[in-house]
N, C-alpha and C positions, 0 to 999 in steps of 0.2 A: 217382168212379163205381164202383159195385160190380157185379160180374158173378156171378150165381148159377149154380153148376154143379150139374146134377141128379144126376150120377153120375160115378164115377171115370173110366170109359171115355169118357163124353161130355166130361168135362173135358179129357182129352188131345186130343180132336178140336177142341174149342173153342179151346184154347190155340194149336194149330197154325194154325187159320184166323185167329185174332186177331193172331198174330205176323206172318203173311205179309201181312196187310192193311196193315201199317205199314212194310213194307220200304223203300218209296220215300222215307220220311222219316228212315230210320235215321241217315244221315250227319249231317243237321242236328241230330237229337236228341243224337247223341254229341258234336257240337261244342258244343252248349249246356250239356250236363250236365258234360262232362269238361274243357272248355276255358273257356267263359264263367263257369261257376259253380264248377268244381272240387269237385263233390260228394264228400263223404267218407262212409265207412261209418257208419251210425247216424244220419245227418242226416235231418231231416224236410223234405221238399220239397213245397210246395203248387203244383199245376199248375192254372192258370185258363184257361178257354176257353169258347167258345160251342158249341152243339150241332153246328154245321157244321164244327167243328175237331176232331172226335172222332179222326180218323186221326192227326193231328199230336199230339194229347194222348196217344194210345195209344203212339206212338213214344217220347214223353218218359217215360212211365211205365216202359216197358221199359228205357230207358237209365238211369233213376234206380235201378231195381232192380239192374241189372248193376253199378252203381257201389257197391252196398251201402247205398243210401239207402232211405228209406221214403216213397213217393209218396202224396200226398193229392190227389184230383182234385175240382175244383169246377166245375160246369157252369153257365154263364149262359144264360138264355133271353130274348133281346132283346124279343120280342113280349110275353112275360109281364111283363117288367120295365116295358114301356110301360103295359100294362094296370094294373099296380100303381100306377104314378105317376098315372094318370088316375082311378082308382077308389078308392084308399085315402084315408080322411080325412086332410086335410093336416097335422093335428097329429101323426099317426103317421109321416108321411113324414120329419119332422125328428127323430125319436127316434134316440138313439145306438145303433148296432148293436153291442151287447155281445158277441154271438156272434162277429162278425168281429174284434173287439178281442182276444178270447180266442185266436182262430186266429193272429193276428199274433204274440202272445206265445209261441206254442208252436213256430213253424216256424223253420228255419234259412235256408231259401232259397225263392224264389218264381220260377216260370216262368209268364209270361203269353203265351198264344197268342191273338192278337186278329185278327179279320177282320170285315168289314162286309158283310152280305148285303142290307141295306135302308138306304142312306145317309141318306134323309130321314125315318127312322122317328120320331125325336123332335122333328121340326121344329114340330109343332103342339101340343106339350105346353105349357100355360100357364106363363108365366115364374114365377109364384108357386110352382108345383109343382116346377119345376126348382130354384128357390132353396131350397125346403125340403129337397129331396134333397141338394143341395150342402152345406147346413149339417150334415146328418147325416154326410156323407162327410168333412167337414173334420176331425173328430176322428180318423177312421181315417187320413187322410193325415198328420196330425201324428204319430200313434203310429208309423206305418210309417217316416216320415222319421227318427225318433229311435231306432228299434230297430236292432240290429246284424244286419240281414237283407241277404243278397245277393239281387239279383233281376236277371232278364233278361227282356226283352220282345221277342218275335219279331213284327216289324212296327212301323214308325214311323208316319208320317202315312198314314192309311187302313188300317193294319194289314197283314196278309198279303193280297196282292191277290186280289180276286174279280172276276168278270165284271160284277157289279152295280155295284161301286165304280168300276171302270174306265169303264163306260158313263156314270156320273154326272159324271165329270170329263173326258169326251171323249177318253179314251185307249184305244189298242188293247189289249185284254186280254192277248193273247199277248206283245206287246212289253213290256208293263208287268211281267208275271210273269217273263219271261226276264231282264229287267234286275234285278228284285228278287232272284231267287235267285243270280244272278251276283254281286251286291253283297254278299249275305249270306256268300258263300264267300270273300271277301277275307281274307287272313291278318292276324291282329292285330298282328304285329310291325312291319310297315311302317306300318300306321295309327298305332300307338303312337308311333313315332319322329316322324312328322310332327305328330301331335297335341301332343306335348310341346314341340316347337319353337314352335308357335302359342301354346300355353298359356303359355309363358314370357314372351310379349309382353303378357299380360294383367296387368300390374303394378298393384297397388292404387293408385288415384289417377291412373292414366294417363288421358289424354283420348282418347276414340274419336269418330270422325266417319264417318258412313255417308251416301253420296249415290247417287242414281240419276238417269238422264237424264229420267225421267218425273215427278220432283217430290219424292222423298225427300231431306231434308237434316236430319240429326239429329246433335247432339253430346251426349255424356254422359261421366261418369267411371266408370272401373272400380271396383267395390266392394272392400271389404276382406276378403271371406270366402274368398278364394283361388279358383283355377280348377280345373277337373276335365277329364278326358278320357274319351271313350267309344271304346275300341278293340275292344270286344267281349268284354273280360275284366274281371270285377269287381275282380280283383287290381290293375288299372292305374288305377282311378278316382281314388284319392288322397283319399278322404274322411277327414277328421281325426276325425270322430265320426258316429254314426248308421250308416245302411246304405250299401251301394254298389250302384248300379244301372247296367245297360248296356242298350242297345237295338240290335237287329239289323234291317237292315244297320247296321253300326257305322261310325264315322268322324266324330268331332266333337271340337272343343275348345270348352268353354263356361265362362262365368263370370257371376257376379252383377254387376248394375249398381248403382251408388249411386242409390238410389230418389228422391233429391232433386235429381238433376243433369240429367235429360234435357230438352233444349229443341230445338224445331224441328218439322219436319213429316215424317210417315210416310205414304207413298202406295203403295197396292197396287192395281194395275189390275184384277186378277181373282183371286178366291179362293173357298173354300167355307166356310160356317158352318152346322153342323148339317145338312149335306147340301143346302143351298140356295146358289145362286150369289150372290156379292157382287161388284159391279163398282165401280171407281173409289173405293175406300175411302181416305178422307183423315182422319188423326188428328193433332191438334196437341198439343204438349206444352210446358209451362213449369214449370221447377223440379221436374221429375220427374213432374208430374201431367198426365194427359190433360185438355186444356181445351176440345177441340172434336172432333166426329165428324160426318162426312157420307159418304154412299155413294149410288151411282147406282141400286142395287137392294138390297132387303131392309135398308134403313137402319132401319126401324122395329124389326125383330127385334134388331138390334145395340143400338139405343138402349135397348130394354126390358131386354136382358141387362145392360148396364152400370148401368142405373138400379136394378137389383135387387141389385147387389153393393156391397161396402164400398169405401172410398177406396183401400185397398191394391191392389185389382184394377185401378184406373185408373192405376197407376204402372208405368213401364217398369222391369223387374227382372232380365231375363236376356238374354244374347246368346250365340249359338252360331255357330260357323263349321264348315261341312260339308267333309269331307276325302276322301270315298270317290269316286274317279274312275270307278268302274264304275256309279255312280248319278248320273243327270243328268235335268234337266227334259225332259219329252216335249213336243215342239213341237205347239202347237195345243191343248194340254190344260191343266188346272189342277193337274196332278200336281206337287207341291212337297213336299220332305221334308228333315228336318234334316241327314241325312248326305250329301246331294248335294254333289259337289265344287264348292267356291266359293260355296255357298249360305249367305247370312247370314240367321239367324233371330232375331227379336226376340220376347220374351215379356213380357206384362204379368201382374201378379198374383202368386200364390203362387210363391215360388222356393225353398221349403224343400227340394225334391227336388234342387236344385243347391247346397245348403249354405247358403242365405241365410236371413234372418229376416223377410222381407216376407210375413207370414202372412195368408192370405186364403182364403175358401172357393171361389175361382174363379180362372181364368186365361184368357188369350187369346193366341194365337200368330199371327204374321205372318211368312211367308217372303218375303224381299226379293230378287226376281230381278234379276240383272244389276247388282248394286251394287258400289260401290267403298268399301272399309273401310280407314281409316287409324287406327293407334294411335300417338299422339304423332308424327304426320306420317310414320310408316313404313307403307307399303302392305302390307296382309295379303291383301286381295282387290282385284283390279282388273277392273272391268267383268264381274263374275261369275266370274272365274277366279282360282284361288289364285296369289298372287305367289310368287316364289322367296324362300324363307326360309332364312337361313343359321343 
């Protein structure tokens, strides 16, 4: 974002007002720039966000400048994005975004500030248009995964909480926001210690089993790509090649799954997909591939999504264990997120972001509430709570 200053005196006044407007986010911005990314003088830092994230983005800009970096701001306009998806000739939607590829090649670090002001905005976009947009983005995703870029995203599931998003999942907005910012402030050292202990259990070839009382019973093998942690600092990720990414609130140990190994049933009583409620989701797997899908609501939307994707999207590919004890499910709501203490999350499709090679233009995530996870018969999570790990 560029700010035009009309005169030197006006510039001084504008800078004063601009700076004071972001004071409430200064601590978070300093945490992200200096701790999560460790921005160095001369580094180019891309800051992404939506129009309703201006104050947060401004605080990030100030913090990057204070660290000696060069901030570049990119503003997303969700409603304009939807209009583009609906009105652009479909052959143009799938064009490779060369401008964005050039941007990826020139930056050293990325800060994503994400929030959702209209949860169901894209729910009625025809699947063929979603597919075309995903195909265009697949090239960018691959380029980003292979580039030596450090990135941090503020906001996991649902992004930075908004009243609209909280209402859509039947959560109290204040309680959700309070918990979110408290979880963001958890210090990385303690998270890193626990994450490394859990991560060490994800040995290549180990057998994992996840069960719930309501019907999930899945077994699979841990893949050979190595595990990673998200303690809120890119320096801790442990990526052997490509970029290093973290998400706030932090607190995860995650690993790739052998994509030919998953067998059994995944059952999710309640979740959201593109802002729409999905009830009683049941997915069956055999030899890694999803072989069946049913749901009590919005089943058609899910089936159209998977029908538009390649086989790689139908394979179980990632497992994450949440470690942040300050982040927990909110009773009576569909608020589930990766970092929640004891939350097991399973992902289908593209796992290049986690260091894997199951390349796909799409992905699907399910948070498995109240699960028990065993790795080679050693409990990691028991009934939704982290087990004691030595």
